[in-house]
N, C-alpha and C positions, 0 to 999 in steps of 0.2 A: 759661615753660611749669611747670605743677604737679605736677612729678614731686619725689620726696623719697626718695632712697636710706635704706634701713634698713642700718646698717652692724652689724659684729660687737659693736660696745660696747652697741648698744642691745639686742641680743639677749641678752647676757651680763646688763644692767642689768633687763632684764625678768624674769629668774631670780634675781638677787641682790638688787635692790630699790635703795635709795639708798645701801646700802654699796658700790656701784660706782664711786661719786665719790671715796672715799677719804678719810682723815682729813682735817679742814679745816688741821691744822698743815702738811700735805703739798702741799696744794694751796697754800698760803700760799709755800711754799719754792717751789715752781714757777714761780710769780708773779715771785718776786724771781729767781729763776734768768733768766727771761725777761726782766726789766730790765735784768741783766748782759750779756745777749746781745744787746743793742738796737744797741749800738756794731759788732758784728759784721754785722747787716743792712746796715750802710753799708760797711764796710772789705772785706767778701767780693766784693760786686760790683765795686768798686773795683778789687779783685786781679784778678777776671776780666777785666775792661775792659783793664787794662794788658796782661794776659798776651797775649789774644788779638787785641788792636789796639794792640800797643806800638808805638814810632815806626818801626820798620821797615817794619812791617806796614802802617801808614797813608801811608807813602811809596809802597810797592809798590801800594797799592790807587789811590792818587792817578794813578800812571802806567800801571799795568797791568789795573788792575780788581781784582774780588775775584777770589780763588782758584777755580778751577772747582769745587772741592768744595763751597764756600759757596755759590756759585750752584745748585748742586742741590739742597743743603740748603733754600734760599730758595723752590725750585721745589716742594719738598715742603710748605712751611708754606703757599705760595698754593694747591697741590692742596686742602690740609685747608679754606681759607677758601671755596673756590668751592665744596667738597662742602658744608660747613656753610650756605652761602647759601641752598640748595635742599632740603637734609635732614640733621637731625640725629641722629648714630647712637647714641640715648641707649642703648638696649638693650645694644649693644656696649660702650660705657662702663661701664654699670653690672654687667655680666657680667663685666669687669676688674676693677672695684673690688670686687664679693665675692669675686673668687677671689683676689685679692691679700691679703685679710682672712684666708682660709683659709691659703695657702700662709706666710704670716707666723705663723699659730697653729700651724702642721706645725713650723715653723722652731724654735718655741718650745715643741715636744714637746706639744702640746695636740691636741684632737680636734675634729673638725669634722662637722658635719651640718646638713642642712635649708637647702642653699643654693638659693635661688629669685631669679629675675630676671625681671621683666616691664617693660613700658612704664610701669607706675605706681610702681616701684620696685624694690627688691632687698633680700635678707636673707640671712643665715647664722648659725646658732648656733654657737657655739664654747664649747670646756670651760673656756677661762681668756681673761682678757682682761689687758693692759698696754699702755704708749705706744706700743710697736712695733707691736702687733696692730692698735691703734685709728687709728693714722696712717699706715701704709705705704703705703695705696692713695693717699694724697695726695701723696707723692714719689717713688714707684717706678712708673714708667711700664711697665706690663707689656707692651704692645705694640711698644715700643721694645726692651725686653731681649729679646723674642723675636725681631725683625730683627736685632739686634746678634748674638744668641746661633746664629740660623741661617747668617748670614754668615762669623762667626768660625769657627763649627764646619766647615763647607763648605770653606773656604780652607784651613784647617788640615789636614783629614782626607781630603779628597776631591782639589779641586785648587785651583792659585791663582784667585783670583777677581778680580783687579786689573782687567781688562775690563769688571766690572761692578759696580765701585766705584760710578758713579753710582747703582746701584739702592737702595745702602745708603745713601747720602747723602739721597737722595729721600724714603727710607722712614723715617729718622731724623726729616727735617724734618717729615714728615707725622705722626709718633708723638708727637714733642714738643709741635707745634701740637696737637693732639689731646687730649693729656695735661694741658696746661697751662691749654687753654680751659674742659675739663670739670672741671677741679678749682676755678677761679675760679667756675664757674656752680655748682659742686656744694657750695664753701664758702658761697655765698650764700643758700642754705637753712636750714632749723633742722637742723643736722647732730647727731645723738647721740653720734658719734664723738669730738667736741671737749670735750664737755661735762665728762666724769670729771677731764681734767687742767687744765681751765679754756681758755676761748677764747683767751686772751693767750698763754700759753705754747704752746698747739697751733700757733697762727699765725705765731708765731717760729719755731718747731721747722720747720715744714713749709716756709716760706720760706726757710729756711738750707739745708735738705735738698735742695731744688730747685735750688737756685745749684751745691751741689755734684755734683748729677746731669748738670745741664747742662754742667758744665764737662768731666766725663766723656764727653758725648755730642758735644761739640764736637772734643774731644781725639779720638775716634773719628772724626769726620768728616775732619779735616785729616790723620789719620796711618793709617788703613784699618787699624789693628793695635792687639790690646789693650796691647800694651806701650806704642805710643806715647800710646794715650788715658790710661794711667796717670801716664806722663810728664808731658804737658798738665795733668793732674788736681793732680798733686805740685806743678808749678810755679804754676798760678794760685792754689791753696789757700794756698802759702807767701806769696804776695804778699798774698793776702787777709787773713793773719793778721797780715803785718807793718803793712798800711795799719789794721787793726783795733786792734792793740798802740799804735799812733801816736794814735789816737782816744782809747783809755783814757788814755793819759799825757797828753793835752790836757785831758782831762776831771777828770784828778787834778790838773793845775796850776792850773785855774779854781777848783776847790773848794777847794784850799790858798790860792788868793789871796783868796777870798771869807772863808775863817776868821780870816785874818789881819788882813784889813781892819776 
């Protein structure tokens, strides 16, 4: 599908010219940072896998099946797959994509104007640009955050919604599938948002950030509370850091052995 979303970075670059890419030494530094983060790209998913599918969880799945919350989450993923088979909600995605650019700009105390979205692409003009503003739509799933915010807000300030927990899980599964599928689709296009920081650095950052967001979402699915989601996030991230640390040490040992031989 020949749709090329135009991000906040391109709007700024159109005004600032080649200067939007930043100095060459900074891009080189970001490339080196991405190289350093590569072991974390292996260790972090291992930590998430170990936390959410530890020995006890595997045994429970074998004996009793998946937790009902994860089944509902899976139904949400399947629902998106069925929808995408017949219709691709491109405009819905592009609206969320550009809106996250705008929200990230406001968070960074910038100004936003000229937000436009159509089936052929989207664009937003911002008064400033940085790595967070440029890359936020690729790892912040707007509709997932809205679904979680509405559920948690109503559950806390209106009345308990435990009986409707299945709705949250289905919405989170649908939203994450929507976000990840369209993020991959979008990254396959010539994205101007990734050029100022370099494709390598941007992709590594997007990959790691999405893993952390996924940990939060799975934590919310299993616990149904913000506190429970944060606990799952902390524990899975800790395991991921430990796995990454082990990979770094092993690489250092190999380098040391090569230098001695």
